[in-house]
C-alpha positions, 0 to 999 in steps of 0.5 A: 767204376763201381762195376770193376771194383765190385768185378776185382772183389769177386775175382779176389774172393774166388782166388783165395777160395781156391788158397784155403783150399789148397792150404787145407788139404796139405794141412796148413793153417790160412791165418799162417799160424805156427799150431800143428797141421791137421793131420791126414786121413789114413785108412788102414787096409788089414790084408783079409779075406773071407773065406768058409772052411770045406775040410781041415786036412791036417791039424794045420792045414785047411781047404776053404772056399772063397770068391768062387774057388777053392785053396789049401791054406796052411795055418802061419807060425804053427806046426801040429804033429802030422797024420799023414805019412809019418804019424806022430804023436798028438797028431790025431787029436790035433787034427780032430780039435781043428775040424771040430771047431771050423768045419763049415765055419766063415772066418777071416784069413789075415795074411802076413809079407809072404802069402804063399809057401813053395807049394803054392798054400795061401799063408794065413792067421785064421780068425774066428770072430776076435778069436785067433785060431793059430794062438787058440792051438798053440794055447791049448798044447796042439802046435808047437810054433814054427816062425819063418821069416818074413811072416812074424807077425805074431811071433812073440805072441805064440813063443810066450803061449808056447812057454806056458804050455810046455811049463804047464804040460799042455797037450802034446807038452803033456806027452812022457817018454815011456821008461824014463820015469822022471816025470819030464815032458819028452819033446821029442814024443811030440815030433816036430820042433821040439825034438830039437830043442825048441828049434825053428827052421831059418829062412836062408840062414836069417833067424828074423831077430831069433837067437841063431844057432850054428854048427862050427867045423869042428861040430861044436854047436854055439848060439848067437845072441841078436847084438852079439859080435857075430850074430849079423854074419852068422848063418843060422842052422836053427833058430831059438826064442830063448837061450833055455830053448838053445841050450837044451838042444845042446848049443852053448852061448858064444863068449863074443 
């Protein structure tokens, strides 16, 4: 009789232990209390790749070596003036800056939603230690913001830094049109997006939450802000970070 009771007791303890293990896995208190469940362990893995910069093609394009293969990388969210084909003012300076800063360095490439562009280039944010180099290019006036959804992780940061650089006339924002005599920054001299008053290229008519610029059938330029009556149904021909940039490009605000 005693052996039977000990056997039942042993089986009961094993069953109880199993219940406790299951309860712990689901964050349930074994005493049936109403406390908050234990939080599940979450391991966040950044989408980053280790690479070594082999060659700088221009201010915003690199050739890197990673995992034994060479990849061409296009920096996300920024656009430096051209140095190949149609050479643009300040392109040589931007290219030289990137070469000086990155050539031969070990870097981290952070990916966003879309990993490659239509040319097959890897799209990435380039980290040098704790420095986001894409951001440095904008801050120092070597690049303009070029937001192409869905890769918009740092877009707001870039736009804010660009505004600061423009106001301080840093780098390419300090270029002036010869003969205008008014001391204002000539965005067209810098090439790229500034020629359109700060316009950012839309993707399939979408601006990823930025201001949408549209040209009506009558040729009138109108911009629509998020939340506006016609914002969602408008197919954008240009995107803008601020109303001021839209108006500088000749767009007027939608009345609805």
